[in-house]
Backbone bond lengths (Angstrom), bond angles and torsions (degrees), N, CA, C in turn:
res aa  C-N    CA-C-N  psi(-1)  N-CA   C-N-CA  omega(-1)  CA-C   N-CA-C  phi
1 M - - - 1.498 - - 1.504 110.07 -
2 P 1.355 118.87 129.57 1.407 122.36 179.09 1.504 113.54 -60.40
3 I 1.364 117.73 137.40 1.421 120.11 -177.73 1.547 113.29 -85.62
4 G 1.350 117.14 -11.91 1.468 118.81 177.19 1.506 111.98 82.77
5 S 1.356 114.24 167.82 1.420 120.34 -178.05 1.489 116.20 -60.85
6 L 1.315 116.91 -42.45 1.482 121.88 179.91 1.506 110.68 -68.30
7 G 1.339 115.84 -39.97 1.463 118.60 177.71 1.530 111.32 -65.14
8 K 1.288 115.91 -38.12 1.470 121.80 -179.01 1.557 108.90 -64.13
9 K 1.337 114.19 -46.93 1.471 118.62 -179.24 1.524 110.50 -64.90
10 A 1.348 117.59 -39.30 1.442 118.76 178.75 1.533 110.71 -63.95
11 S 1.302 117.31 -39.80 1.478 120.91 177.83 1.485 111.38 -62.74
12 L 1.357 116.01 -40.82 1.449 119.05 179.38 1.505 114.48 -67.52
13 W 1.349 116.36 -35.29 1.433 121.84 176.81 1.567 109.82 -65.82
14 C 1.324 115.78 -38.25 1.461 119.10 177.25 1.538 110.91 -64.26
15 I 1.317 116.68 -40.32 1.466 120.90 176.82 1.484 110.64 -62.37
16 I 1.356 118.18 -45.45 1.412 122.39 -178.75 1.549 111.29 -66.20
17 G 1.333 116.52 -38.20 1.449 119.97 -176.83 1.499 115.32 -79.26
18 T 1.284 118.50 -24.02 1.444 122.36 -176.73 1.522 113.11 -56.87
19 P 1.369 119.96 -47.17 1.498 117.68 178.23 1.482 113.64 -81.76
20 G 1.349 120.94 9.95 1.426 122.40 174.07 1.529 117.11 99.84
21 I 1.357 117.34 20.87 1.457 119.66 177.56 1.545 107.33 -92.27
22 W 1.312 115.00 85.85 1.458 120.93 -175.51 1.499 112.19 -104.81
23 W 1.305 119.09 -31.21 1.450 121.81 -172.88 1.512 110.35 -98.60
24 I 1.361 114.84 119.62 1.498 119.52 -179.93 1.530 106.03 -124.87
25 D 1.299 115.44 118.77 1.501 123.03 -179.13 1.514 107.27 -97.21
26 L 1.371 118.39 103.48 1.427 120.81 -177.77 1.545 111.70 -108.83
27 Q 1.304 117.88 127.57 1.440 121.58 174.67 1.510 110.53 -137.18
28 I 1.324 114.51 146.34 1.474 121.84 -176.35 1.521 108.36 -121.83
29 D 1.345 116.40 135.14 1.486 120.57 -178.32 1.500 111.59 -52.89
30 G 1.324 116.74 128.82 1.420 122.84 175.95 1.519 116.78 74.99
31 V 1.314 116.37 9.77 1.484 120.61 -178.91 1.546 107.42 -120.22
32 R 1.306 116.08 123.32 1.433 119.75 176.93 1.556 111.92 -74.84
33 K 1.297 114.41 147.68 1.482 119.29 179.76 1.556 109.05 -58.15
34 G 1.324 114.34 134.65 1.469 118.15 179.17 1.543 114.98 92.76
35 S 1.355 114.72 -5.81 1.463 117.94 -178.95 1.520 112.10 -118.31
36 L 1.330 116.47 18.03 1.508 119.28 -178.60 1.531 113.56 -60.07
37 A 1.341 115.99 -33.25 1.456 118.62 -178.46 1.530 112.78 -60.66
38 Q 1.325 116.23 -26.14 1.439 120.14 178.67 1.515 114.99 -88.38
39 H 1.337 116.48 0.02 1.460 120.78 -174.75 1.560 108.46 -134.46
40 Q 1.323 117.82 47.59 1.478 119.94 179.18 1.504 113.10 -63.85
41 A 1.348 117.72 -26.65 1.460 119.48 178.03 1.501 114.47 -64.10
42 R 1.345 115.85 -17.22 1.488 119.16 179.63 1.497 112.05 -82.74
43 L 1.342 118.90 -3.40 1.434 122.58 178.03 1.490 111.75 -98.30
44 P 1.357 118.15 147.67 1.463 120.92 173.28 1.485 110.92 -58.17
45 R 1.318 116.10 137.89 1.454 121.58 178.46 1.525 109.93 -136.32
46 P 1.322 119.14 170.18 1.482 119.63 -178.66 1.517 111.29 -53.03
47 G 1.361 113.86 138.15 1.466 119.10 -177.62 1.511 114.49 93.86
48 T 1.349 115.92 -0.93 1.447 119.01 -179.45 1.554 108.90 -115.32
49 V 1.323 115.38 173.06 1.462 121.90 -177.06 1.554 108.52 -117.71
50 I 1.314 117.28 141.31 1.471 124.48 172.49 1.534 106.17 -107.71
51 A 1.318 116.31 120.39 1.454 121.08 173.03 1.527 109.50 -102.59
52 L 1.331 114.50 112.28 1.463 120.23 -172.45 1.502 113.96 -108.75
53 N 1.371 117.01 143.91 1.443 117.15 160.60 1.515 109.29 -70.72
54 H 1.312 118.82 159.48 1.430 121.64 -174.89 1.529 111.87 -129.60
55 T 1.297 118.39 112.04 1.470 121.42 -178.77 1.500 114.04 -129.64
56 S 1.355 118.91 -21.46 1.427 119.76 -171.94 1.524 110.73 -152.62
57 P 1.365 117.83 156.43 1.481 117.96 173.95 1.511 113.04 -67.08
58 L 1.340 117.15 -11.45 1.499 118.91 175.29 1.525 112.23 -73.12
59 D 1.358 116.35 -20.70 1.466 119.16 175.09 1.480 112.17 -50.32
60 A 1.354 114.44 -55.18 1.424 120.75 -176.22 1.583 111.89 -64.30
61 L 1.289 115.26 -40.45 1.478 121.10 179.41 1.520 111.69 -59.76
62 Y 1.337 115.33 -48.58 1.437 119.92 -178.47 1.550 112.03 -66.27
63 I 1.298 116.61 -46.85 1.500 120.47 179.61 1.550 110.24 -62.77
64 A 1.364 117.53 -36.29 1.428 119.25 177.27 1.521 112.53 -66.26
65 A 1.329 114.07 -37.44 1.497 118.44 179.63 1.537 114.00 -69.33
66 I 1.342 113.67 -26.16 1.471 118.15 -177.41 1.531 110.37 -93.91
67 F 1.320 118.83 -50.82 1.440 122.73 -168.77 1.506 115.36 -110.91
68 D 1.329 117.94 -13.45 1.449 123.54 -176.53 1.541 110.89 47.70
69 P 1.321 119.41 57.15 1.484 121.45 -171.13 1.510 111.33 -87.82
70 I 1.305 115.51 174.17 1.468 122.07 167.35 1.511 106.16 -91.58
71 F 1.296 116.61 123.02 1.503 120.43 -178.74 1.515 111.39 -87.55
72 T 1.301 115.01 147.34 1.464 121.04 178.22 1.483 109.82 -132.83
73 A 1.308 115.14 155.97 1.466 123.00 174.50 1.563 107.84 -113.43
74 S 1.334 115.13 126.72 1.480 119.76 176.40 1.534 112.40 -104.55
75 Y 1.335 113.18 156.10 1.449 118.38 179.93 1.503 108.03 -130.89
76 P 1.362 118.51 146.68 1.458 119.23 -173.83 1.491 116.16 -69.70
77 T 1.330 117.52 -10.82 1.467 122.44 -172.89 1.490 112.56 -104.51
78 T 1.319 122.24 1.04 1.453 124.56 -175.66 1.467 115.16 -145.46
79 R 1.303 118.82 149.97 1.474 121.51 176.12 1.474 112.08 -85.66
80 L 1.308 119.00 -5.78 1.436 125.51 -179.10 1.514 109.58 -88.69
81 V 1.333 117.93 157.41 1.447 123.54 179.11 1.495 111.15 -124.24
82 E 1.309 116.94 163.06 1.420 123.90 177.52 1.513 106.83 -109.04
83 R 1.325 118.40 128.81 1.487 120.45 175.58 1.539 107.65 -79.18
84 I 1.325 115.81 131.59 1.475 119.83 -177.51 1.499 107.77 -133.49
85 S 1.358 114.08 163.24 1.441 119.51 179.00 1.526 110.71 -87.49
86 L 1.347 116.91 175.33 1.464 120.10 177.19 1.517 111.11 -62.67
87 M 1.318 117.04 -42.19 1.467 119.98 -179.29 1.535 110.99 -62.94
88 Q 1.338 114.75 -39.61 1.489 118.32 177.65 1.501 111.77 -65.45
89 A 1.356 114.52 -38.43 1.520 118.21 176.39 1.533 110.47 -61.73
90 I 1.297 116.43 -40.24 1.480 119.45 179.94 1.554 108.46 -67.53
91 Y 1.280 116.83 -43.88 1.513 121.12 -177.11 1.504 109.12 -63.66
92 R 1.305 119.44 -38.31 1.451 122.30 -175.95 1.542 111.86 -64.13
93 A 1.353 117.12 -22.26 1.441 120.40 176.14 1.505 111.97 -67.60
94 F 1.348 117.81 -19.85 1.470 123.97 179.05 1.521 111.92 -103.31
95 A 1.350 116.64 -10.96 1.482 120.91 -166.92 1.545 109.49 -87.48
96 Q 1.363 111.41 160.35 1.462 118.85 173.86 1.521 109.28 -64.75
97 P 1.344 117.25 135.26 1.478 121.00 -179.96 1.534 108.53 -64.36
98 L 1.321 114.35 147.74 1.504 121.77 -178.69 1.510 108.50 -119.00
99 V 1.309 115.59 129.42 1.436 121.81 174.78 1.535 111.70 -80.58
100 E 1.333 114.60 -35.82 1.482 120.47 -177.96 1.552 106.05 -121.81
101 P 1.312 117.80 151.06 1.447 119.25 173.09 1.545 111.55 -68.60
102 P 1.337 119.57 141.85 1.440 119.61 -178.48 1.572 110.39 -63.67
103 P 1.340 115.83 154.62 1.449 119.90 177.71 1.512 112.57 -55.44
104 G 1.309 118.71 136.42 1.436 122.87 -179.64 1.519 116.11 87.29
105 T 1.347 116.12 -0.08 1.433 120.86 -179.81 1.563 110.04 -68.90
106 K 1.301 116.46 130.53 1.468 122.47 175.87 1.533 110.57 -83.41
107 L 1.320 115.39 118.23 1.448 120.57 -175.33 1.519 109.67 -114.48
108 V 1.347 116.47 155.49 1.440 122.03 -178.62 1.521 108.19 -154.50
109 E 1.326 115.32 152.15 1.492 119.10 172.60 1.506 109.50 -70.72
110 L 1.333 113.38 148.71 1.509 118.96 -179.29 1.505 109.86 -61.06
111 Q 1.345 117.67 -43.18 1.448 119.72 -176.40 1.528 111.01 -63.09
112 T 1.342 119.70 -36.07 1.424 122.42 175.81 1.469 110.69 -62.71
113 L 1.315 118.78 -44.37 1.481 123.66 178.72 1.512 110.74 -61.18
114 I 1.361 115.82 -40.08 1.483 118.90 -180.00 1.511 111.01 -69.33
115 D 1.380 116.36 -42.28 1.465 118.14 177.79 1.519 115.06 -63.08
116 K 1.333 115.67 -32.09 1.507 119.14 -179.12 1.548 110.36 -82.17
117 N 1.349 116.01 -16.93 1.472 117.92 -178.26 1.548 108.13 -132.90
118 H 1.301 115.24 58.99 1.473 121.35 -175.98 1.529 115.02 -62.19
119 D 1.347 115.26 -17.14 1.469 118.97 178.72 1.486 114.47 -95.40
120 R 1.340 117.38 16.53 1.484 122.07 -179.16 1.500 109.75 -133.39
121 V 1.293 115.16 152.43 1.475 123.10 167.76 1.509 109.61 -81.84
122 V 1.347 118.73 146.27 1.451 122.00 177.86 1.530 109.75 -111.12
123 A 1.295 119.46 125.37 1.452 123.40 -179.17 1.539 111.71 -100.06
124 V 1.292 117.65 132.55 1.460 124.71 -178.14 1.514 110.01 -125.97
125 F 1.298 116.81 134.16 1.500 124.38 171.26 1.504 107.95 -106.47
126 P 1.346 118.38 83.72 1.493 120.27 -171.10 1.508 113.83 -69.65
127 E 1.329 121.27 -14.57 1.441 121.43 174.04 1.499 114.62 -72.04
128 C 1.328 116.40 -17.72 1.508 124.66 176.30 1.487 114.83 73.78
129 T 1.320 119.63 -4.49 1.479 124.04 -179.75 1.524 109.85 -160.13
130 T 1.295 115.72 170.57 1.448 120.92 178.77 1.530 112.54 -84.49
131 T 1.316 116.85 155.42 1.474 123.17 174.50 1.497 108.13 -129.06
132 N 1.324 115.37 179.01 1.476 121.76 175.68 1.523 111.22 -86.31
133 G 1.319 117.78 6.19 1.465 119.35 176.26 1.522 114.42 84.50
134 R 1.363 115.95 4.74 1.453 118.61 179.62 1.493 116.49 -104.50
135 A 1.346 117.16 8.03 1.481 121.27 179.81 1.520 108.91 -164.51
136 I 1.307 116.65 160.94 1.463 124.59 173.29 1.522 107.29 -109.63
137 L 1.342 112.44 124.46 1.510 120.60 -179.29 1.529 110.54 -80.00
138 P 1.333 117.80 164.23 1.458 122.09 174.65 1.550 110.40 -60.16
139 F 1.292 117.65 145.23 1.457 123.20 -171.37 1.519 110.32 -88.71
140 S 1.317 115.03 149.33 1.449 123.56 164.44 1.587 107.51 -68.68
141 P 1.353 115.47 152.28 1.446 118.31 176.75 1.488 115.00 -78.48
142 S 1.348 115.61 9.57 1.524 118.14 -174.70 1.560 112.23 -60.82
143 L 1.270 118.32 -30.56 1.456 121.95 -178.63 1.519 112.09 -64.91
144 L 1.354 117.76 -20.08 1.423 125.09 -174.48 1.559 111.53 -73.25
145 S 1.330 115.81 -10.69 1.492 118.19 -174.92 1.556 110.02 -93.08
146 I 1.302 118.16 10.35 1.501 119.31 177.84 1.522 110.89 -90.49
147 G 1.316 115.99 161.52 1.474 120.52 178.56 1.519 111.75 -80.59
148 K 1.353 113.09 171.53 1.476 118.43 -176.24 1.492 113.27 -71.94
149 R 1.310 119.44 -17.00 1.474 123.78 -178.58 1.530 112.59 -99.86
150 T 1.290 117.79 -4.22 1.456 120.76 -179.56 1.515 110.35 -84.89
151 K 1.312 116.79 125.76 1.463 123.83 -176.03 1.542 109.56 -87.15
152 V 1.316 113.84 133.43 1.457 120.40 175.73 1.531 108.99 -110.93
153 F 1.326 117.65 120.89 1.442 121.94 179.78 1.512 109.46 -103.11
154 P 1.349 118.33 109.77 1.473 119.32 171.64 1.525 109.97 -66.74
155 V 1.329 118.22 129.51 1.420 122.91 179.03 1.561 109.05 -129.52
156 S 1.312 113.05 121.25 1.485 120.70 177.82 1.500 112.75 -100.86
157 L 1.328 118.20 129.66 1.456 125.14 175.96 1.517 110.41 -115.61
158 R 1.297 119.62 125.47 1.450 123.24 174.20 1.587 110.22 -131.33
159 Y 1.291 113.64 151.35 1.459 118.45 -173.89 1.529 108.53 -121.18
160 T 1.358 112.52 143.12 1.462 120.32 175.80 1.538 108.77 -130.88
161 P 1.323 118.39 119.39 1.459 129.49 -4.57 1.523 111.95 -65.05
162 A 1.354 115.75 157.23 1.449 120.03 -172.20 1.544 112.75 -91.10
163 D 1.357 114.57 28.05 1.502 117.41 -175.34 1.528 111.54 -93.75
164 I 1.315 118.27 5.98 1.483 118.93 179.42 1.516 111.76 -107.45
165 T 1.370 114.82 24.54 1.444 120.50 170.22 1.560 107.12 -83.80
166 T 1.347 117.50 156.69 1.441 122.19 -178.27 1.522 110.27 -131.26
167 P 1.347 117.66 65.61 1.467 119.73 175.90 1.503 116.71 -68.91
168 I 1.369 113.96 -21.42 1.484 119.75 -178.55 1.506 108.84 -101.23
169 P 1.317 118.37 124.56 1.493 121.69 179.69 1.510 112.89 -55.92
170 G 1.293 116.42 143.61 1.471 120.74 173.23 1.501 115.16 79.71
171 S 1.350 120.66 12.16 1.442 121.89 -172.92 1.529 110.87 -90.14
172 Y 1.367 115.54 50.92 1.467 119.90 -179.17 1.521 113.29 -62.73
173 G 1.342 115.23 -50.30 1.459 121.07 -178.24 1.523 112.50 -60.07
174 T 1.303 118.38 -47.09 1.449 123.09 179.29 1.509 112.01 -59.71
175 F 1.341 112.70 -43.67 1.475 118.00 -178.20 1.543 110.64 -62.77
176 L 1.366 116.12 -48.20 1.453 120.79 -177.94 1.521 111.17 -63.34
177 W 1.333 116.56 -41.69 1.446 121.87 -179.16 1.574 109.79 -61.27
178 N 1.325 113.64 -49.27 1.502 117.41 -178.72 1.503 111.55 -65.15
179 L 1.319 116.54 -35.39 1.456 120.11 -179.36 1.514 112.72 -70.66
180 C 1.294 117.64 -41.83 1.452 120.94 -175.74 1.528 116.06 -92.08
181 S 1.307 117.07 -14.41 1.485 121.41 -178.05 1.537 111.79 -82.17
182 K 1.289 118.15 -13.09 1.496 119.23 179.78 1.499 109.56 -110.39
183 P 1.332 118.17 148.70 1.459 120.87 -175.33 1.518 113.56 -65.08
184 T 1.321 116.97 -31.45 1.490 118.46 -177.88 1.492 110.27 -158.14
185 H 1.341 117.35 156.48 1.444 125.62 171.12 1.520 108.72 -129.58
186 C 1.278 115.92 152.54 1.513 121.12 179.51 1.524 107.58 -115.42
187 I 1.328 115.82 138.99 1.464 120.74 172.04 1.506 108.61 -105.83
188 R 1.297 117.45 123.55 1.440 124.77 176.52 1.542 108.61 -99.19
189 V 1.338 117.62 111.52 1.440 123.28 -174.13 1.549 108.14 -113.46
190 R 1.334 114.17 129.26 1.443 120.94 180.00 1.547 107.59 -129.74
191 I 1.327 117.94 129.32 1.440 123.11 -179.22 1.533 107.36 -117.95
192 A 1.307 116.30 123.48 1.486 120.34 178.91 1.506 111.73 -88.16
193 E 1.319 115.48 169.25 1.448 121.16 175.35 1.533 108.11 -65.87
194 A 1.328 114.95 146.61 1.441 121.69 -177.16 1.552 114.05 -59.13
195 V 1.299 117.82 142.05 1.494 122.39 178.00 1.522 106.21 -115.21
196 L 1.361 113.76 140.73 1.461 120.51 177.17 1.522 111.60 -110.82
197 N 1.323 115.57 145.44 1.436 121.07 178.75 1.541 110.01 -81.22
198 T 1.326 114.35 98.92 1.493 118.42 -172.73 1.538 110.61 -99.12
199 S 1.317 117.00 4.13 1.485 118.33 177.37 1.505 112.41 -72.63
200 L 1.328 117.09 130.70 1.464 120.43 -174.80 1.533 110.87 -65.00
201 I 1.348 117.66 -36.59 1.463 117.34 179.09 1.531 110.55 -66.72
202 G 1.339 116.61 -36.49 1.433 118.69 177.66 1.486 112.37 -64.35
203 V 1.381 116.81 -36.46 1.427 120.38 -179.94 1.510 112.52 -66.15
204 D 1.358 112.26 -39.92 1.489 117.23 -177.17 1.553 109.27 -67.77
205 R 1.321 115.82 -37.56 1.441 117.16 177.72 1.521 112.30 -67.50
206 A 1.328 115.83 -39.37 1.428 119.71 -174.73 1.512 111.51 -68.81
207 T 1.358 119.35 -24.28 1.452 118.11 -177.95 1.510 112.21 -85.86
208 K 1.310 116.79 -5.93 1.479 119.42 176.56 1.552 109.01 -73.07
209 S 1.304 115.16 142.22 1.495 116.09 174.98 1.511 106.56 -76.15
210 S 1.370 114.11 145.20 1.456 119.71 -177.26 1.477 108.07 -145.73
211 S 1.292 116.10 161.40 1.442 121.23 178.58 1.545 110.06 -143.49
212 Y 1.320 116.61 171.78 1.434 118.94 179.42 1.520 109.45 -64.03
213 K 1.331 112.83 138.34 1.452 119.45 -174.65 1.525 109.70 -132.90
214 S 1.351 113.81 151.34 1.475 118.87 178.27 1.479 109.62 -77.92
215 N 1.285 117.35 150.37 1.461 123.46 176.33 1.533 109.75 -58.94
216 F 1.348 114.24 135.14 1.443 117.53 -173.59 1.503 115.08 -67.66
217 F 1.333 119.86 -11.82 1.455 120.45 178.97 1.559 109.82 -69.59
218 D 1.333 117.12 -17.83 1.447 118.44 177.26 1.560 112.74 -82.29
219 T 1.321 114.88 -12.09 1.481 119.88 -170.88 1.526 112.07 -130.94
220 L 1.311 115.70 33.43 1.486 118.93 -177.56 1.539 110.37 -61.22
221 H 1.290 117.96 -27.11 1.455 123.24 -176.67 1.524 110.15 -75.53
222 D 1.355 116.89 -19.68 1.442 120.51 -176.87 1.516 108.64 -102.48
223 T 1.300 120.25 100.74 1.457 122.81 -172.80 1.487 109.95 -64.07
224 S 1.328 119.23 -42.35 1.464 120.62 -177.42 1.523 109.94 -62.11
225 S 1.335 119.33 -39.82 1.432 122.07 -176.20 1.546 108.44 -69.32
226 V 1.322 117.08 -37.75 1.452 119.92 177.80 1.494 109.94 -65.11
227 D 1.304 120.73 -42.74 1.438 123.07 -179.96 1.515 111.57 -64.24
228 T 1.301 115.66 -35.48 1.431 119.05 179.25 1.485 112.99 -65.00
229 L 1.332 116.48 -37.27 1.459 122.54 -177.59 1.500 114.05 -80.55
230 V 1.305 116.86 -43.57 1.424 120.50 -170.67 1.490 113.58 -106.62
231 G 1.329 117.82 5.75 1.458 120.54 -177.13 1.514 114.00 -62.50
232 D 1.345 115.23 -27.11 1.502 120.51 178.93 1.499 112.40 -93.39
233 D 1.317 119.45 8.01 1.436 121.96 -173.97 1.546 112.95 -97.92
234 S 1.350 113.46 30.09 1.451 118.90 178.53 1.571 109.52 -72.68
235 E 1.358 116.12 171.52 1.435 119.06 177.01 1.533 110.53 -62.65
236 P 1.296 117.29 139.47 1.467 119.64 -179.88 1.532 111.51 -60.05
237 S 1.311 115.95 140.92 1.436 120.88 177.61 1.533 111.36 -73.23
238 K 1.324 116.58 176.57 1.455 120.56 -179.75 1.526 109.87 -61.33
239 E 1.334 116.33 -44.49 1.440 119.93 -179.36 1.547 112.33 -64.97
240 E 1.330 115.34 -38.64 1.457 119.46 178.79 1.541 111.24 -66.69
241 K 1.360 115.35 -37.56 1.453 117.14 177.36 1.453 112.62 -66.19
242 V 1.351 118.89 -32.06 1.459 122.39 176.23 1.516 110.20 -63.11
243 F 1.330 118.82 -40.57 1.391 122.33 177.02 1.529 114.13 -63.53
244 L 1.307 115.00 -46.83 1.481 121.73 179.21 1.536 109.04 -63.24
245 D 1.370 115.06 -40.06 1.469 118.36 179.93 1.534 111.72 -64.42
246 R 1.347 117.53 -35.12 1.424 119.41 -179.15 1.538 110.68 -66.47
247 V 1.349 116.91 -38.68 1.462 118.47 176.84 1.536 110.64 -70.46
248 G 1.339 116.26 -42.05 1.447 119.50 177.92 1.531 113.54 -61.15
249 E 1.300 115.26 -42.63 1.479 119.39 -179.26 1.520 110.10 -66.94
250 A 1.333 117.19 -35.16 1.470 119.42 178.38 1.517 109.81 -63.43
251 L 1.338 116.37 -46.38 1.465 120.33 179.08 1.521 110.58 -61.81
252 S 1.318 116.61 -42.37 1.472 122.19 177.07 1.504 111.14 -58.27
253 R 1.293 115.88 -47.58 1.523 120.13 -178.62 1.534 111.50 -66.15
254 L 1.382 116.37 -42.55 1.431 118.79 -179.10 1.535 111.72 -66.33
255 G 1.313 117.65 -39.31 1.439 118.58 -178.12 1.531 114.36 -90.61
256 R 1.367 115.82 2.03 1.463 120.13 -179.86 1.507 111.90 55.22
257 V 1.304 117.13 42.61 1.440 121.17 178.60 1.512 109.41 -131.39
258 K 1.360 115.97 170.28 1.433 119.98 -179.69 1.489 112.47 -93.79
259 R 1.323 116.23 158.62 1.445 121.29 168.21 1.490 110.66 -89.33
260 V 1.316 118.37 137.44 1.487 120.70 -179.17 1.551 110.48 -122.20
261 G 1.293 114.16 166.69 1.463 118.92 -178.62 1.522 115.80 -95.58
262 L 1.363 113.35 -0.19 1.485 116.53 -178.20 1.552 108.38 -81.95
263 G 1.286 115.56 128.66 1.477 120.09 -176.49 1.524 114.11 -110.43
264 V 1.295 116.17 -158.55 1.448 120.78 -177.31 1.533 114.07 -66.69
265 K 1.347 116.13 -39.52 1.472 118.80 175.68 1.493 111.87 -58.14
266 D 1.341 114.64 -43.28 1.480 118.07 179.77 1.490 111.49 -63.94
267 K 1.313 117.26 -37.07 1.472 119.08 178.85 1.531 111.75 -67.72
268 V 1.334 115.18 -39.78 1.471 117.46 178.17 1.488 110.13 -61.68
269 E 1.320 121.88 -43.25 1.410 124.50 175.72 1.517 113.38 -61.84
270 F 1.358 117.35 -40.19 1.423 120.49 178.73 1.551 110.86 -65.18
271 V 1.342 114.66 -46.15 1.486 118.95 -177.95 1.537 109.61 -60.81
272 N 1.354 116.25 -42.20 1.476 119.36 179.40 1.535 110.68 -61.71
273 A 1.282 115.51 -45.42 1.503 121.23 178.67 1.540 109.57 -61.65
274 W 1.302 116.71 -44.01 1.458 121.50 -177.42 1.558 109.93 -67.55
275 T 1.285 117.24 -37.77 1.477 122.53 178.45 1.551 109.69 -66.17
276 R 1.316 117.03 -43.88 1.470 120.54 176.77 1.506 112.32 -61.27
277 S 1.351 117.09 -41.63 1.441 119.47 -177.53 1.544 111.51 -67.19
278 R 1.349 115.85 -32.47 1.477 119.32 176.63 1.503 112.37 -69.58
279 K 1.358 117.25 -34.67 1.426 120.55 -179.06 1.552 111.94 -69.19
280 R 1.316 114.78 -24.74 1.490 119.75 -177.95 1.524 111.47 -75.23
281 R 1.381 115.38 -22.98 1.436 120.31 -174.44 1.541 110.88 -74.51
């Protein structure tokens, strides 16, 4: 028997609270503490997008407990996203970063996902991988597929102590030990003012009808199919970069960290080098 939305949220809060994550410091740009009830429009609501920094598997758990969103996976080489479950979102915090979507991945434009699920919030991790919480990585172009009226809320999550981040793939044991060996952890949540995609090219793309598509790696022999899927995956225009920069700068300001130029490819190279060095010991 389905437990329903309230039952699901209660279960998630129990999971979050069990290892001692009781204190959550929530602040919203331009809203004084104690006056949130008068500024509900400043919160993400159905039909909007949450753009999150990604540092820990707890990111997905907390956001699911608050907003019950549709989770997506972004890739640095495409404007399309993959719809994923909560468990997949948690697992990806431990997984090897991916530069390209795996063969057979079903991809969709963000705006299409929003239009088909207008009663849900959509969560996006535009950095495409986890970090140690000390920087914001370059963004995937996936946010560019939204319409001009869709609001994007930059949301920054930080943890104190900061030892429950998972920047290194496969660090299950370290994460669980750090999480359970301390009496409590605090989540610092900051929500910025909504950002709109004002780039004309982004608007034109968002108004096109789109549907779920197979990953182009399965259809390299079919030129027309490839063009259909990746035709919109050109380099972002100047106007589109301005939009992505606004979201990135908001996350940087909220988290009090710098933006860096190291992307997913650089992380893959670092992880490979780090793994080889450990094997030599």
